[in-house]
C-alpha positions as CSV (number, residue, x, y, z in Angstrom):
1,M,102.3,89.1,123.9
2,S,99.3,86.7,124.0
3,D,97.4,86.2,120.8
4,A,94.1,85.2,122.6
5,P,91.1,85.6,120.3
6,M,89.8,89.2,120.2
7,T,86.0,89.9,120.1
8,Y,84.2,93.2,119.5
9,V,81.3,94.7,121.4
10,S,79.0,97.6,120.8
11,T,79.5,101.0,122.4
12,R,75.9,100.8,123.4
13,A,76.4,97.4,125.1
14,D,73.2,95.9,123.8
15,A,74.6,93.6,121.0
16,P,76.4,90.2,121.1
17,A,80.2,90.1,120.9
18,I,81.4,89.1,117.5
19,G,84.7,88.5,115.7
20,L,86.6,91.0,113.6
21,G,85.5,89.8,110.2
22,A,81.8,89.9,111.2
23,A,82.3,93.4,112.7
24,L,84.0,94.7,109.5
25,V,81.2,93.5,107.3
26,A,78.4,94.7,109.7
27,G,79.9,98.2,110.0
28,L,77.3,99.3,112.6
29,A,76.3,97.1,115.5
30,P,72.6,96.0,115.5
31,D,71.8,98.2,118.5
32,G,73.0,101.3,116.5
33,G,76.4,101.4,118.4
34,L,79.9,101.3,117.1
35,Y,82.1,98.2,117.4
36,V,85.1,98.5,119.8
37,P,87.5,95.8,121.0
38,A,86.4,93.9,124.1
39,S,89.8,94.6,125.6
40,L,92.9,96.5,124.7
41,P,96.4,95.1,124.2
42,S,99.3,96.7,126.0
43,F,102.5,97.4,124.1
44,D,106.1,98.4,125.1
45,V,108.2,100.3,122.6
46,T,110.6,97.4,122.5
47,D,107.9,95.3,120.9
48,F,108.6,97.3,117.7
49,D,112.4,97.2,117.8
50,D,112.5,95.3,114.5
51,C,109.8,97.4,112.8
52,D,111.0,100.3,110.7
53,T,108.2,100.7,108.1
54,L,104.5,101.5,108.3
55,P,103.4,98.1,107.1
56,A,105.7,96.4,109.7
57,V,104.5,98.6,112.5
58,A,100.9,98.1,111.5
59,A,101.2,94.3,111.4
60,R,102.8,94.2,114.8
61,L,100.3,96.7,116.3
62,L,97.2,95.1,114.8
63,R,98.1,91.4,115.5
64,P,96.2,91.3,118.8
65,F,93.2,92.9,117.2
66,F,93.1,90.2,114.5
67,A,93.7,87.3,116.8
68,G,91.3,84.4,116.4
69,D,89.9,85.7,113.1
70,A,90.2,84.2,109.7
71,L,92.1,87.2,108.5
72,Y,94.8,86.8,111.2
73,G,97.1,84.8,108.9
74,E,96.8,87.4,106.1
75,L,97.5,90.5,108.2
76,D,101.1,90.9,107.0
77,A,100.0,90.7,103.4
78,I,97.1,93.1,104.0
79,C,99.4,95.7,105.6
80,A,102.0,95.3,102.8
81,E,99.4,95.7,100.1
82,A,97.4,98.6,101.6
83,L,99.9,100.7,103.6
84,D,102.7,101.1,101.1
85,I,102.1,104.9,101.1
86,P,104.7,107.3,102.4
87,S,103.9,109.1,105.7
88,P,106.9,111.3,106.2
89,L,107.5,113.1,109.5
90,R,109.0,116.5,108.4
91,A,110.7,119.0,110.7
92,I,109.2,122.4,110.2
93,A,110.4,124.3,113.2
94,P,112.3,123.6,116.5
95,D,110.6,120.7,118.3
96,T,107.9,120.7,115.6
97,W,107.1,118.2,112.9
98,L,104.5,117.8,110.2
99,L,103.1,114.3,109.7
100,E,102.3,114.3,106.0
101,L,99.4,111.9,105.3
102,F,98.4,113.1,101.8
103,H,100.7,111.1,99.6
104,G,98.2,108.4,98.6
105,P,96.1,108.0,95.4
106,T,93.5,110.6,96.4
107,A,95.8,113.0,98.3
108,A,94.2,112.6,101.7
109,F,94.8,110.6,104.9
110,K,91.7,108.6,104.2
111,D,93.7,106.5,101.6
112,F,95.5,104.5,104.3
113,A,92.4,103.2,105.9
114,A,90.2,102.8,102.8
115,R,92.9,100.7,101.1
116,F,93.2,98.6,104.3
117,L,89.5,98.0,104.5
118,A,89.2,97.1,100.8
119,A,92.1,94.6,101.2
120,C,90.3,93.0,104.2
121,F,86.9,92.9,102.4
122,A,88.5,91.3,99.3
123,R,89.9,88.5,101.3
124,L,86.7,87.9,103.2
125,R,84.9,87.6,99.9
126,L,87.3,85.1,98.6
127,R,86.6,82.9,101.6
128,D,82.9,83.0,100.8
129,A,82.5,82.5,97.1
130,A,78.7,82.3,97.5
131,A,78.4,85.7,99.1
132,P,76.3,88.2,97.2
133,A,77.7,91.3,95.7
134,R,77.9,94.0,98.4
135,T,77.2,97.7,98.3
136,V,79.7,99.8,100.2
137,L,77.7,102.8,101.4
138,V,79.7,105.9,102.4
139,A,78.8,109.4,103.5
140,T,81.6,111.9,102.9
141,S,82.3,115.5,103.8
142,G,84.9,115.6,101.1
143,D,87.8,113.1,101.2
144,T,86.4,109.8,102.5
145,G,84.3,109.1,99.4
146,A,87.2,109.5,96.9
147,A,89.5,107.3,99.0
148,V,86.9,104.6,99.3
149,A,86.1,104.8,95.6
150,A,89.8,104.5,94.7
151,A,90.2,101.5,97.0
152,F,87.2,99.6,95.7
153,H,87.2,100.8,92.1
154,R,86.7,97.8,89.8
155,R,87.0,95.3,92.6
156,P,84.7,92.3,91.7
157,G,81.8,91.8,94.0
158,F,81.6,95.4,95.3
159,R,79.7,98.5,94.4
160,V,80.4,101.9,96.1
161,V,77.7,104.4,96.7
162,I,78.9,107.8,97.8
163,L,76.6,110.4,99.5
164,Y,78.0,113.9,99.6
165,P,76.5,117.3,100.5
166,D,75.9,119.1,97.2
167,G,77.8,122.4,97.0
168,R,79.6,121.8,100.3
169,V,82.8,120.1,99.1
170,S,85.5,121.8,97.1
171,P,85.2,121.7,93.3
172,R,88.1,119.3,93.0
173,Q,86.8,117.0,95.7
174,A,83.4,116.9,93.9
175,H,85.2,116.1,90.6
176,Q,87.1,113.3,92.3
177,L,83.9,111.8,93.7
178,G,82.3,111.6,90.3
179,A,85.3,110.6,88.2
180,F,85.6,106.9,88.9
181,G,82.5,105.4,87.2
182,D,82.3,101.7,86.7
183,N,81.2,100.3,90.1
184,V,81.2,103.7,91.8
185,R,78.2,105.9,92.0
186,A,78.3,109.4,93.5
187,L,75.0,110.9,94.8
188,R,75.0,114.7,95.6
189,V,72.6,115.1,98.4
190,A,70.5,118.2,98.9
191,G,71.6,118.7,102.5
192,S,74.6,118.8,104.9
193,F,77.1,116.1,105.7
194,D,75.2,115.3,108.9
195,D,72.2,114.6,106.6
196,C,74.4,112.2,104.6
197,Q,75.7,110.5,107.7
198,A,72.3,110.1,109.2
199,L,71.0,108.5,105.9
200,A,73.9,106.1,105.8
201,K,73.6,105.1,109.4
202,R,69.8,104.5,109.1
203,A,70.4,102.3,106.0
204,L,73.1,100.3,107.7
205,A,70.7,99.7,110.7
206,D,67.8,98.7,108.4
207,E,67.6,94.9,108.4
208,A,64.8,94.9,105.8
209,L,66.8,97.0,103.4
210,K,69.9,94.9,103.9
211,A,68.0,91.8,103.1
212,R,67.3,93.3,99.7
213,V,70.5,95.2,99.2
214,P,73.6,93.7,101.1
215,L,75.2,96.8,102.6
216,T,78.4,97.5,104.5
217,S,80.1,100.7,105.7
218,A,83.4,102.4,104.9
219,N,82.8,105.4,107.0
220,S,84.9,106.1,110.1
221,I,82.3,104.1,112.1
222,S,84.0,101.0,110.5
223,L,86.7,99.1,112.5
224,G,88.4,98.6,109.2
225,R,89.0,102.4,109.0
226,L,89.9,102.9,112.7
227,L,92.4,100.2,113.3
228,P,95.0,100.9,110.5
229,Q,94.9,104.6,111.3
230,M,96.5,103.8,114.6
231,A,99.6,102.7,112.7
232,Y,100.9,106.0,111.4
233,Y,100.6,107.6,114.8
234,A,102.5,104.6,116.2
235,L,105.3,104.9,113.6
236,A,105.7,108.7,114.1
237,A,105.8,108.3,117.9
238,L,108.4,105.5,117.6
239,Q,110.5,107.6,115.3
240,R,110.6,110.4,117.8
241,R,111.4,108.0,120.6
242,R,114.3,106.5,118.7
243,A,115.6,110.0,118.0
244,G,115.7,110.6,121.8
245,G,112.6,112.7,121.9
246,A,109.9,112.8,124.5
247,P,106.4,111.5,123.6
248,P,105.1,114.3,121.3
249,A,101.8,116.0,121.4
250,F,99.7,115.3,118.2
251,I,97.5,118.1,117.0
252,V,94.9,116.5,114.8
253,P,92.4,118.3,112.5
254,T,89.1,116.6,113.1
255,G,85.4,116.6,112.3
256,N,84.0,113.1,112.7
257,L,86.7,112.1,115.2
258,G,87.8,108.9,113.5
259,N,91.4,109.9,112.8
260,A,91.9,111.6,116.2
261,F,90.4,108.6,118.0
262,A,92.9,106.4,116.3
263,A,95.7,108.4,118.0
264,I,93.9,108.3,121.3
265,L,93.5,104.5,121.0
266,A,97.2,104.0,120.1
267,R,98.2,106.0,123.2
268,A,95.8,103.8,125.3
269,C,97.7,100.7,124.0
270,G,101.0,102.1,125.3
271,L,102.5,103.9,122.3
272,P,104.7,106.9,123.3
273,I,102.1,109.6,122.4
274,G,101.7,112.7,124.6
275,A,98.8,115.1,124.5
276,V,96.2,114.6,121.8
277,V,94.7,118.0,120.8
278,L,91.7,118.2,118.5
279,A,91.7,121.1,116.0
280,T,88.2,121.8,114.6
281,N,86.8,124.5,112.4
282,A,83.9,126.8,113.5
283,N,81.7,123.7,114.2
284,R,82.0,123.9,117.9
285,T,80.4,120.7,119.2
286,L,83.7,119.2,120.4
287,P,85.4,122.4,121.7
288,D,82.3,123.4,123.6
289,F,82.1,119.9,125.3
290,F,85.8,119.9,126.2
291,A,85.4,123.4,127.6
292,G,82.9,122.0,130.1
293,A,79.5,122.2,128.3
294,D,77.2,119.2,127.9
295,Y,77.7,117.2,124.8
296,A,75.2,118.8,122.3
297,P,75.3,117.7,118.7
298,R,74.0,120.4,116.4
299,A,73.5,121.3,112.8
300,S,76.8,121.8,111.0
301,I,77.8,125.0,109.3
302,A,79.8,125.4,106.1
303,T,83.5,126.4,106.5
304,L,86.7,126.6,104.4
305,A,87.8,123.3,106.1
306,N,84.7,121.6,104.6
307,A,85.8,118.0,105.4
308,M,85.4,118.8,109.0
309,D,81.9,120.4,108.7
310,V,80.4,118.0,111.2
311,G,78.0,118.8,114.0
312,A,77.3,115.3,115.3
313,P,80.7,113.4,115.3
314,S,80.0,109.6,115.2
315,N,83.1,108.6,117.0
316,F,82.3,110.5,120.1
317,E,80.6,107.3,121.2
318,R,84.0,105.6,121.0
319,L,85.6,108.4,123.1
320,R,82.9,107.9,125.8
321,W,83.5,104.1,125.7
322,L,87.2,104.6,126.4
323,Y,86.6,107.3,129.0
324,P,83.1,106.8,130.5
325,D,83.6,109.6,133.0
326,D,83.4,113.1,131.3
327,A,86.0,114.5,133.8
328,D,88.5,111.8,132.8
329,L,87.8,112.4,129.1
330,R,88.4,116.1,129.4
331,R,91.7,115.4,131.2
332,A,92.7,113.0,128.4
333,V,91.8,115.2,125.4
334,T,91.5,118.9,124.5
335,A,89.9,120.6,121.6
336,E,90.1,124.1,120.1
337,A,88.0,125.8,117.3
338,V,89.4,127.9,114.5
339,D,87.2,130.2,112.4
340,D,87.5,130.9,108.6
341,A,89.2,134.3,109.0
342,T,91.9,132.6,111.2
343,I,92.3,129.8,108.7
344,R,93.0,132.3,105.9
345,A,95.5,134.2,108.1
346,T,97.2,131.0,109.1
347,L,97.5,129.8,105.5
348,R,99.1,133.2,104.5
349,A,101.4,133.3,107.4
350,H,102.8,129.7,107.0
351,A,103.0,130.1,103.2
352,G,105.3,133.1,103.9
353,R,107.5,130.7,105.8
354,G,107.5,128.2,103.0
355,L,104.8,125.8,104.2
356,V,101.7,125.5,102.0
357,A,98.9,123.7,103.8
358,C,95.3,122.7,103.2
359,P,92.6,124.5,105.2
360,H,92.2,121.5,107.5
361,T,95.9,121.3,108.3
362,A,95.8,125.1,108.9
363,T,93.4,124.6,111.9
364,A,96.1,122.4,113.5
365,L,98.9,124.8,112.6
366,H,97.0,127.6,114.3
367,V,96.3,125.6,117.4
368,L,100.0,124.9,117.5
369,D,100.8,128.6,117.2
370,R,98.4,129.3,120.1
371,R,100.2,126.7,122.3
372,R,103.6,128.1,121.4
373,A,102.4,131.6,122.3
374,A,101.1,130.3,125.6
375,G,104.6,129.0,126.5
376,D,104.2,125.3,125.5
377,H,107.5,124.5,123.7
378,G,107.3,120.7,124.0
379,D,107.7,118.3,121.0
380,A,104.6,118.6,118.8
381,V,103.4,116.9,115.6
382,V,100.9,118.6,113.4
383,V,98.9,116.1,111.3
384,A,98.6,117.2,107.7
385,T,95.5,115.5,106.4
386,A,95.1,116.5,102.8
387,H,97.2,118.0,99.9
388,P,96.6,121.7,99.4
389,A,96.0,121.2,95.7
390,K,92.6,119.7,96.5
391,F,91.5,123.2,97.7
392,D,93.0,125.3,94.9
393,T,90.0,127.7,94.8
394,I,90.8,128.6,98.5
395,I,94.6,128.4,98.5
396,E,95.7,129.9,95.2
397,P,94.0,133.3,95.7
398,L,95.7,133.6,99.1
399,L,99.1,132.7,97.7
400,G,98.8,134.5,94.4
401,H,100.2,131.5,92.4
402,P,99.1,128.0,91.5
403,V,99.7,125.0,93.8
404,D,101.5,122.0,92.2
405,T,99.0,119.1,91.7
406,P,100.2,115.6,92.6
407,P,100.2,113.2,89.5
408,A,97.5,110.9,90.8
409,L,95.2,113.8,91.6
410,A,95.9,115.3,88.2
411,A,94.9,112.1,86.5
412,L,91.6,111.9,88.3
413,L,90.8,115.6,87.5
414,A,91.5,114.9,83.8
415,R,88.7,112.3,83.7
416,P,85.0,113.2,83.1
417,A,82.9,113.3,86.3
418,E,79.2,112.7,87.0
419,A,77.1,112.8,90.1
420,E,73.4,112.2,90.5
421,P,71.2,114.5,92.6
422,L,69.4,112.9,95.6
423,A,66.9,114.4,97.9
424,A,67.9,114.3,101.6
425,T,65.2,111.8,102.5
426,Y,65.5,108.1,103.5
427,E,62.8,107.1,101.0
428,A,64.9,108.6,98.1
429,L,68.0,106.8,99.3
430,V,66.2,103.4,99.6
431,A,64.7,103.8,96.1
432,R,68.1,104.6,94.6
433,L,69.9,101.8,96.4
434,C,67.3,99.3,95.2
435,A,67.4,100.6,91.7
436,L,71.2,100.3,91.6
437,D,71.1,96.8,92.9
438,R,68.7,95.8,90.2
439,E,71.2,97.0,87.6
440,R,73.8,94.4,88.5
């Protein structure tokens, strides 16, 4: 495979093409779009014959995306450092597997990409010793903020500012967000996740603000989040292929579409992935579109699967870049919504069969149940995005007993936590960012 230099362009096609490192640091393109590769590599499964681990698969898969960049020579080391997290593919029923992505330090799939992005940023900073300290601004609906905080905690030259919707994350998620201290600040915003996301995007597009406070993004708009997430889909698909299976369907719980788009992008690069099915909560922006309605972002509503409470998914722009024709897009991807009552029923039903899941994973389990009831008995992988212990106030009353807490999560919960209130206005955010920058 050729290692010709890769450049990145905006989904809105009104910004210059740039290299990977510059795109990682910028986060958002200057025209407000999201960075995407100017071209896609094409792989054959034999390209991965000597790759048996997640870091090895990731290094092979991402090599064309890093080609021509200063980080290219360090890709193997970045993958080895950041992606040494188990991602087991566990059989749960005939022709059905659970891809467990919650074995990282904050018990959610976001750990893979956050650690990868931090490893890239740390190396970019070492190459530019004169670079100013940078603020990593992240909006979170529950899990992203903690993963980014853990990945950048105490890293020299970085501060993390987390925006999360006050009262709309689980108690344990909120505790995680405020438990790091040091170079991590958690701001509880008087609004929804969509408000937090809009504030972060506006700040990242504000050149005057960035001249005062050097900013970068760690949300799913970042290429540094998107690219490594392709790897665990590739590894799971290759494992099924090596076992003699057909390309499996992946059923992905989703809100902001970053994780699901990584599966779609891996498939577009030739990995043996079948259908990609989006499982959402009662926020119906995506299911309504894929059912034939016009794409219509709307205000989000609060649900049990709070990390997916998104009414305006950022990565829809990337979907439309990959499939510019809506008819083609609807043939390539499907989406189904699951309401809270069904989430509760699904959690109870699967717990009775020995599978304790988080509310987000429950949406995918229910979509699988629907597909099986409709006669689809092909190979399927349900993506488990978070550990159920993060949602003890929801899970334990349904089960009638405590859920075991992973040691890393227990250690965070044992620490004191603090979050500052913030009005859901841009003026309030700018004032706080500038004040934090002066504290350096």
